[in-house]
C-alpha positions as CSV (number, residue, x, y, z in Angstrom):
1,M,37.0,-70.3,-98.6
2,S,40.6,-70.9,-97.9
3,E,43.2,-68.1,-97.7
4,T,46.9,-68.3,-98.4
5,T,49.4,-65.8,-97.1
6,T,51.8,-63.9,-99.3
7,T,54.8,-65.2,-97.5
8,D,54.2,-68.7,-99.0
9,P,57.6,-70.4,-99.3
10,G,56.7,-72.0,-102.6
11,N,57.2,-75.6,-103.4
12,I,59.8,-76.2,-100.7
13,T,60.0,-79.7,-99.3
14,A,60.7,-80.3,-95.6
15,D,63.2,-82.8,-94.3
16,E,61.4,-83.0,-91.0
17,T,57.8,-82.1,-89.9
18,L,56.8,-81.1,-86.3
19,D,53.2,-81.4,-85.4
20,A,52.4,-78.6,-82.9
21,Y,48.7,-78.3,-84.0
22,G,46.4,-77.4,-81.1
23,L,49.3,-76.1,-78.9
24,L,49.5,-72.5,-77.7
25,C,52.5,-70.3,-77.4
26,P,55.2,-70.9,-76.3
27,M,55.0,-74.7,-76.9
28,P,55.5,-74.7,-80.7
29,I,58.7,-72.6,-80.3
30,I,60.0,-74.8,-77.5
31,M,59.3,-77.9,-79.5
32,T,60.9,-76.4,-82.6
33,A,64.1,-75.4,-80.6
34,K,64.5,-79.0,-79.4
35,L,64.0,-80.6,-82.8
36,V,66.2,-78.1,-84.6
37,D,69.1,-78.9,-82.2
38,S,69.0,-82.5,-83.4
39,M,68.9,-81.6,-87.1
40,D,71.8,-81.3,-89.5
41,V,72.8,-77.8,-90.8
42,G,71.0,-76.9,-94.0
43,K,67.9,-79.2,-93.4
44,V,64.4,-77.7,-93.6
45,L,61.9,-78.0,-90.8
46,E,58.1,-77.6,-91.3
47,V,56.1,-76.8,-88.2
48,V,52.4,-77.4,-88.4
49,A,50.4,-75.2,-85.9
50,S,47.0,-73.8,-85.2
51,D,48.1,-70.8,-83.1
52,E,48.1,-67.7,-85.3
53,G,50.9,-66.2,-83.1
54,I,53.4,-68.5,-84.9
55,K,53.3,-66.1,-87.8
56,E,55.1,-63.6,-85.7
57,D,56.9,-65.8,-83.2
58,M,58.7,-68.1,-85.6
59,P,60.4,-65.3,-87.7
60,A,61.5,-63.6,-84.5
61,W,62.8,-66.8,-83.1
62,C,64.7,-67.7,-86.3
63,D,66.2,-64.2,-86.3
64,S,67.3,-64.4,-82.7
65,M,68.8,-67.9,-83.2
66,G,70.4,-67.3,-86.6
67,H,68.2,-69.8,-88.6
68,E,66.7,-68.9,-91.9
69,Y,62.9,-68.3,-91.9
70,L,61.5,-69.5,-95.2
71,G,57.8,-68.5,-94.9
72,V,54.4,-69.8,-94.0
73,R,51.6,-71.5,-95.8
74,E,48.2,-70.6,-94.2
75,Q,45.0,-72.3,-95.0
76,D,41.8,-72.7,-93.1
77,G,43.3,-71.9,-89.7
78,E,46.3,-74.1,-90.2
79,Y,49.8,-72.7,-90.4
80,R,52.7,-74.5,-91.9
81,V,55.9,-72.6,-91.1
82,F,59.2,-73.4,-92.8
83,L,62.8,-72.8,-91.6
84,R,66.3,-73.9,-92.5
85,K,68.8,-74.8,-89.8
86,S,71.9,-72.6,-89.9
87,D,75.2,-73.1,-88.3
88,Q,75.3,-69.4,-87.3
89,R,73.4,-69.8,-84.0
90,A,73.4,-66.8,-81.6
């Protein structure tokens, strides 16, 4: 059976998707940082990952960098994390 977390961001649509499936920490965050730098303020990024640590790492990274963490969709060991680029970077 599949399971979905309670921090599901709803029906949000991403402007960009980053495939970090199969990569372990810190690579999903490093790849996210590089991609977010090239995105316009206000755009939404979806990061697809298999490392459960992303559920804690991404909110912490967003907080430290000033981006808006929107939530995570979790199903069958796949994590789809959403964030919105902010212009208030630390």
